[in-house]
C-alpha positions in Angstrom: -15.5 11.8 -15.6 -17.7 11.9 -18.7 -20.6 9.5 -18.7 -20.2 7.6 -22.1 -23.9 7.0 -22.4 -24.6 10.7 -22.1 -21.6 11.8 -24.2 -22.7 9.7 -27.1 -26.2 11.2 -27.3 -26.6 13.6 -30.2 -29.3 14.7 -32.6 -28.8 15.8 -36.2 -30.9 18.9 -37.0 -31.9 19.4 -40.6 -35.6 20.3 -40.8 -35.4 24.0 -41.6 -33.2 27.0 -42.2 -33.4 30.5 -40.8 -32.0 33.6 -42.6 -32.2 37.3 -42.0 -34.7 37.6 -44.9 -37.0 35.0 -43.2 -37.9 37.1 -40.2 -40.1 40.1 -39.5 -38.8 43.5 -38.4 -40.4 43.2 -34.9 -39.2 40.6 -32.4 -42.5 39.8 -30.7 -44.3 39.6 -34.0 -41.7 37.1 -35.2 -42.1 35.1 -32.0 -45.9 35.0 -32.7 -45.2 33.4 -36.1 -43.1 30.7 -34.5 -45.6 30.2 -31.7 -48.4 29.8 -34.2 -46.4 27.2 -36.1 -45.7 25.3 -32.8 -49.4 25.4 -32.0 -50.4 24.2 -35.5 -47.8 21.4 -35.4 -49.3 20.4 -32.0 -45.9 20.1 -30.2 -46.0 19.2 -26.6 -46.6 22.1 -24.2 -46.0 24.8 -26.9 -46.5 27.7 -24.3 -44.1 26.2 -21.7 -41.1 28.3 -21.0 -38.2 28.3 -18.5 -38.2 31.5 -16.5 -35.0 32.6 -14.9 -34.8 35.2 -12.2 -32.0 36.4 -9.9 -31.9 36.7 -6.1 -30.3 39.6 -4.2 -27.3 37.4 -3.6 -26.7 37.0 -7.3 -27.9 33.4 -7.3 -30.0 32.6 -10.4 -33.0 30.3 -10.3 -35.2 28.8 -13.0 -38.6 27.1 -13.3 -41.1 26.2 -16.0 -44.2 28.5 -16.3 -46.8 28.9 -19.1 -47.1 31.8 -21.5 -50.5 33.3 -21.2 -50.4 36.1 -23.8 -48.4 38.6 -25.9 -49.9 41.9 -24.9 -49.8 44.5 -27.7 -47.2 42.3 -29.5 -44.7 44.0 -27.1 -44.5 41.7 -24.1 -44.7 38.2 -22.7 -47.4 37.6 -20.1 -47.4 34.9 -17.3 -49.1 34.5 -13.9 -47.9 33.5 -10.5 -48.0 34.0 -6.8 -46.4 37.4 -6.0 -45.1 36.0 -2.7 -43.3 33.0 -4.4 -39.6 32.9 -4.8 -39.8 34.2 -8.3 -42.1 37.0 -7.2 -39.8 38.0 -4.4 -36.8 37.9 -6.7 -38.6 40.0 -9.4 -39.6 42.6 -6.7 -35.9 43.0 -5.8 -34.5 42.7 -9.4 -37.2 43.2 -12.1 -35.1 41.6 -14.8 -35.7 38.1 -16.2 -34.9 35.7 -19.0 -37.2 33.2 -20.8 -36.3 30.1 -22.9 -38.8 28.3 -25.2 -37.7 25.0 -26.6 -39.6 23.1 -29.3 -37.5 20.1 -30.1 -40.1 18.7 -32.6 -39.4 21.9 -34.7 -35.7 22.0 -33.8 -36.2 25.5 -32.5 -35.4 27.6 -29.4 -36.2 31.2 -28.5 -34.4 33.1 -25.8 -35.9 36.3 -24.4 -34.4 38.8 -22.0 -35.9 42.0 -20.6 -37.5 43.9 -17.8 -40.5 42.6 -15.9 -43.5 44.6 -14.6 -46.7 43.6 -13.0 -49.7 43.2 -15.3 -52.7 45.6 -14.8 -54.9 44.5 -11.9 -58.0 44.2 -14.1 -56.2 41.9 -16.5 -55.0 39.6 -13.7 -58.5 39.5 -12.2 -60.1 38.7 -15.6 -57.7 35.8 -16.1 -57.9 34.5 -12.5 -61.7 34.3 -12.7 -61.6 32.5 -16.1 -59.7 29.6 -14.5 -61.3 26.4 -13.3 -62.7 26.8 -9.7 -60.1 24.2 -8.5 -57.3 26.4 -9.8 -58.8 29.4 -8.1 -59.0 27.6 -4.8 -55.4 26.4 -5.3 -54.1 29.9 -5.6 -55.8 30.8 -2.4 -54.7 27.7 -0.6 -51.0 27.5 -1.5 -48.4 29.7 0.2 -46.2 29.1 -2.8 -42.4 28.4 -2.2 -42.9 28.3 1.6 -42.1 25.2 3.7 -45.2 23.3 4.7 -45.5 20.3 7.1 -47.4 18.0 4.7 -49.7 17.6 1.8 -52.5 17.2 4.2 -52.0 20.8 5.3 -52.7 22.0 1.8 -55.7 19.7 1.4 -57.2 20.8 4.7 -56.7 24.5 3.7 -58.4 23.8 0.4 -61.4 22.3 2.1 -61.6 25.2 4.5 -61.6 27.7 1.6 -64.1 25.7 -0.3 -66.5 26.1 2.7 -65.5 29.7 3.1 -66.3 30.5 -0.6 -69.4 28.3 -0.9 -71.8 29.8 -3.3 -69.3 32.2 -4.8 -68.4 31.7 -8.4 -66.0 33.0 -9.6 -63.8 33.6 -6.5 -62.2 37.0 -5.8 -58.6 37.2 -6.9 -56.1 37.0 -4.0 -54.0 40.2 -3.7 -50.9 37.9 -3.7 -51.6 36.5 -7.1 -51.5 38.0 -10.5 -49.6 38.6 -13.8 -46.3 39.8 -14.9 -45.3 41.1 -18.3 -41.7 40.8 -19.5 -40.9 43.6 -21.9 -38.1 42.3 -24.1 -34.9 44.1 -24.9 -33.2 41.0 -26.6 -34.8 38.1 -28.4 -32.8 35.3 -30.1 -34.3 32.8 -32.6 -32.3 29.5 -32.9 -32.9 27.0 -35.7 -31.0 23.7 -35.5 -28.8 22.9 -38.5 -26.5 20.0 -39.5 -22.9 19.8 -38.2 -23.9 22.1 -35.3 -23.7 25.1 -37.6 -27.0 26.3 -36.3 -28.8 29.5 -37.4 -29.1 32.2 -34.8 -30.8 35.5 -35.4 -30.8 38.0 -32.6 -33.0 41.1 -32.1 -31.7 43.9 -29.8 -33.8 46.9 -28.9 -32.2 50.2 -29.6 -34.6 53.0 -28.5 -37.8 51.9 -30.2 -36.2 50.0 -33.0 -35.2 46.4 -33.2 -31.7 45.7 -34.7 -31.2 42.3 -36.2 -27.9 40.4 -36.4 -26.7 36.9 -37.1 -24.7 35.1 -34.3 -22.2 32.3 -34.7 -23.5 29.0 -33.4 
C-alpha cells in the first residue's frame, strides 16, 4: 500500500541545464568542475558519497564514505579499514559504484569502475595528517565486527593511548589505508522540470571517453 504522505512528496527542479556542449572531454575533469561548484556553494557534505560493493553471494551493500582526492584526475580516492565489510568485499570483487548527490544544486553523479589499493606511502601520509583521536580510532576499532559494548571500544582506545604515549604521529595500522576507484563509467545528472532531467554519460573505450545523452 502506498503511503500518501510519501507519494505526494515531490520537488520541481529548474535551476540549471546540462548539454553535451557544457561538459569537458574527460570524465574526472568534469567531475572536478562540479565538485568545485559544490564546494563554492557550500552545500552540506560536498565530498560525501554512497559507496556500493558486492559480496561473494551477489548481495550488494552501501554506505556513506568521504572522497579524499582525485589522483591524477583519473581516480576517486577514499580511505577505510581493509578488514571491514567493504574491504573484504573489494578483496573478493574489486568493482564498486559511487553516488554523489547535491540536492542544493539539483545534481547527482554516478561513478562505476574498478578499485585498487592506494600506494602505501599515500595512505601513510594521509593517516598521519589526521587528528590524533582519529588515528587512535583506526587502531581501536575492528570495523564491521561484532563487539560486546561501547565500553569495549573506549577501553581499547585508552589502552592504545597509553601504548602510544609520546608518539605523534602514530604509525599507520597495516589494516587501514586507501582505495582508488578507476572509473569506466560516469554519469552526470541535472534535475529539470517535468522529470525530463538531463543525463550525460561518459563511457571509457580504451583510453578515450565517449559521451552520450540518456533518456531520464
